[in-house]
C-alpha positions in Angstrom: 0.1 -0.1 0.1 2.9 2.2 1.1 4.7 2.0 -2.4 0.9 2.9 -4.2 1.3 6.0 -2.4 4.8 6.3 -3.3 4.1 5.8 -7.3 0.9 8.3 -7.1 2.6 10.2 -5.6 5.8 10.9 -8.0 2.7 10.7 -10.8 1.1 13.6 -9.4 4.4 15.1 -9.5 5.3 14.4 -13.0 1.8 14.7 -14.6 -0.1 17.3 -12.3 -4.1 16.8 -12.0 -4.9 20.5 -13.2 -2.3 20.5 -15.9 -3.5 16.8 -17.1 -6.8 18.3 -17.0 -5.8 21.3 -18.7 -3.7 20.1 -21.4 -7.5 18.0 -22.1 -9.6 21.5 -22.3 -7.3 23.9 -24.1 -7.9 22.4 -27.4 -11.2 23.5 -26.9 -9.8 27.6 -28.0 -10.7 29.1 -30.0 -9.0 31.9 -32.5 -10.8 35.0 -30.4 -9.9 33.5 -27.6 -5.8 33.9 -28.2 -6.6 37.4 -29.3 -8.1 38.7 -25.9 -5.3 36.9 -24.2 -2.6 39.6 -21.9 -0.3 38.3 -19.8 0.2 39.1 -16.3 3.2 41.2 -15.2 6.4 39.7 -14.5 6.1 41.0 -10.8 2.9 39.1 -10.0 4.1 35.9 -11.8 7.2 36.0 -9.6 5.5 36.9 -6.8 3.0 34.2 -7.1 6.1 31.7 -7.7 6.2 31.8 -4.1 3.4 29.5 -3.3 5.3 26.4 -4.8 5.7 23.1 -3.7 9.5 23.9 -3.4 9.5 26.7 -1.3 7.0 25.1 1.1 9.6 22.1 1.5 12.7 24.8 2.1 9.9 26.2 4.8 9.4 23.2 6.9 13.2 22.5 6.1 14.2 25.6 7.9 12.0 25.2 11.0 13.1 21.7 11.3 16.2 23.5 11.7 15.3 26.1 13.8 14.2 23.2 16.5 17.2 21.5 16.0 19.7 24.9 16.8 17.0 25.8 19.9 17.3 22.4 21.2 21.4 22.5 20.5 21.4 25.5 22.6 19.8 23.6 25.4 21.9 20.8 25.2 23.8 22.4 28.6 21.2 21.0 30.3 22.0 17.5 30.1 25.2 17.8 32.0 23.1 18.0 35.5 21.5 15.0 36.9 19.3 15.1 39.8 17.6 12.2 41.7 15.6 11.6 44.7 13.8 8.6 46.6 11.1 8.5 48.5 9.3 5.1 50.8 6.9 4.7 53.3 6.1 1.8 55.8 7.0 -0.2 58.7 10.4 -1.5 59.3 11.4 -4.9 60.0 14.6 -6.7 61.4 15.6 -10.5 60.7 18.4 -11.5 63.5 19.5 -15.3 64.3 20.0 -16.1 67.9 22.8 -18.7 69.6 20.8 -21.9 68.8 20.6 -20.9 65.1 17.1 -19.7 65.7 16.3 -17.4 63.3 13.8 -14.1 64.8 11.7 -11.2 62.6 11.2 -8.6 64.8 8.6 -5.8 63.1 7.9 -2.4 64.3 4.1 -1.0 63.7 5.6 2.5 63.9 5.1 4.1 60.0 7.4 5.8 58.9 9.3 7.4 55.8 12.1 7.9 54.3 13.5 10.4 51.5 16.4 11.5 49.9 17.2 14.0 47.0 20.4 14.5 45.4 22.1 15.9 42.1 24.8 15.4 40.6 27.1 17.4 37.4 28.8 15.1 34.5 31.0 17.9 32.2 32.8 15.8 29.3 35.4 18.4 28.6 35.4 17.9 24.6 31.6 18.4 24.6 31.5 21.3 26.3 34.3 23.0 23.9 32.6 21.8 20.8 29.1 22.8 21.9 30.1 26.2 20.3 30.6 24.7 17.0 27.6 22.5 17.0 25.7 25.6 17.6 27.5 27.3 15.1 27.4 24.5 12.6 23.2 24.5 13.3 23.4 27.9 12.3 25.2 27.9 9.2 22.6 24.8 8.1 19.9 27.3 8.9 21.9 30.3 6.6 22.4 27.5 3.9 18.6 26.5 4.0 18.2 30.7 3.6 20.6 31.0 0.4 19.2 27.7 -1.4 15.5 29.1 -1.3 16.9 32.8 -2.6 18.7 30.4 -5.3 15.9 28.8 -6.3 13.5 32.0 -6.6 16.6 33.2 -8.9 16.6 30.1 -11.0 12.1 29.8 -11.4 12.7 33.4 -12.0 14.7 33.2 -15.2 12.6 29.5 -16.3 9.3 32.3 -15.8 11.2 34.7 -17.9 12.2 32.2 -20.7 8.4 30.7 -20.5 6.6 34.6 -20.4 9.3 35.8 -23.5 8.4 32.5 -26.1 4.4 32.8 -25.4 4.9 36.7 -25.9 7.0 35.6 -29.3 4.5 33.1 -30.0 0.9 35.7 -29.4 2.3 37.8 -31.2 3.2 35.9 -34.5 0.0 33.6 -33.6 -2.3 36.9 -34.3 -0.6 37.6 -38.1 -1.4 33.7 -37.8 -4.6 34.2 -37.4 -5.6 36.9 -39.7 -3.9 35.0 -42.7 -6.1 31.8 -42.1 -8.9 34.5 -42.1 -8.0 35.7 -45.2 -6.6 31.9 -46.6 -10.8 30.7 -45.9 -12.1 33.7 -47.3 -10.1 33.6 -50.0 -11.2 29.8 -50.7 -14.9 30.4 -50.5 -14.8 32.8 -53.4 -12.8 30.6 -55.0 -15.0 27.8 -54.3 -17.9 29.6 -56.1 -15.6 30.9 -58.7 -15.4 27.3 -59.3 -19.0 26.6 -58.9 -19.8 29.5 -61.4 -17.4 28.3 -64.3 -15.1 31.3 -64.0 -12.5 29.4 -62.6 -10.3 25.8 -63.4 -10.5 23.3 -60.9 -6.4 23.7 -60.9 -6.7 27.4 -59.5 -9.1 25.8 -56.9 -6.8 23.9 -55.7 -4.2 26.1 -55.5 -6.1 28.0 -53.6 -7.2 25.4 -51.1 -3.2 24.7 -50.6 -2.9 28.1 -49.0 -5.5 27.4 -47.3 -4.3 24.3 -45.7 -0.5 26.1 -45.3 -1.9 29.0 -43.0 -3.9 26.5 -41.0 -1.0 24.6 -40.6 0.8 27.6 -39.9 -1.5 28.4 -37.6 -1.9 25.3 -35.4 1.7 24.6 -35.0 2.0 28.3 -33.4 -0.9 27.6 -31.5 0.7 24.5 -30.3 4.1 26.1 -29.0 2.3 29.3 -27.9 0.0 26.7 -25.5 3.2 24.9 -24.6 4.5 28.1 -23.1 1.2 29.2 -21.3 1.1 26.0 -19.6 4.7 25.6 -18.8 4.3 29.3 -17.4 0.6 28.5 -15.2 3.1 25.3 -13.7 6.2 27.9 -12.6 4.6 31.0 -11.6 1.0 28.7 -9.6 -0.8 31.4 -11.9 -4.1 30.9 -14.4 -3.2 32.4 -17.6 -5.5 30.4 -19.7 -9.4 30.4 -19.4 -10.5 27.4 -21.1 -14.7 27.2 -22.1 -16.8 25.6 -20.0 
């Protein structure tokens, strides 16, 4: 059962359910959806990226190290030991007589005994190494903070790369949409001309080739744009594509 859970978590990290659902719905987008698409500011994407699971992991790791640091700072308490003992009851005495007979005598008086004490044991190597252990733990915390900053910088670079790709493909796609609309209109005119006998089949076929080429260019650019937008959503934890229901 545990193995199945690990496999499920692993697959969820590689193929997040939200991303899989988004990929299945992205095919519903039409040219008008892309025409009105506006990318959020980079600052917003950078800020939203802090909601990533990696940031949460580093946060938990830092809390763990802070706890270890507090424990290390209190480690001096192990040098001191306290002990206490308490007894309550009646006393009895077992004695032997000269004729080897044993006698047991007890007192009806109830008595209580207690003792309290303490001790100090300080290993010198442990005592003198304590500042180094505290320092090492502080360095571990600083290293985690540096890891977070490093991750943020790397994530910003990945976001910038996907953002610039999306901007480029978005601009090109708008031109491809215009070309596709024009090619469709020209083909419809060519069909009417062919029906009316003012255009040959070869000319109609050529116009169809232009339409197919325009559509192929549009789909290729649309696919590249969708890839960049999906990457941007995953990296920045920001909803960008509004797929129709």
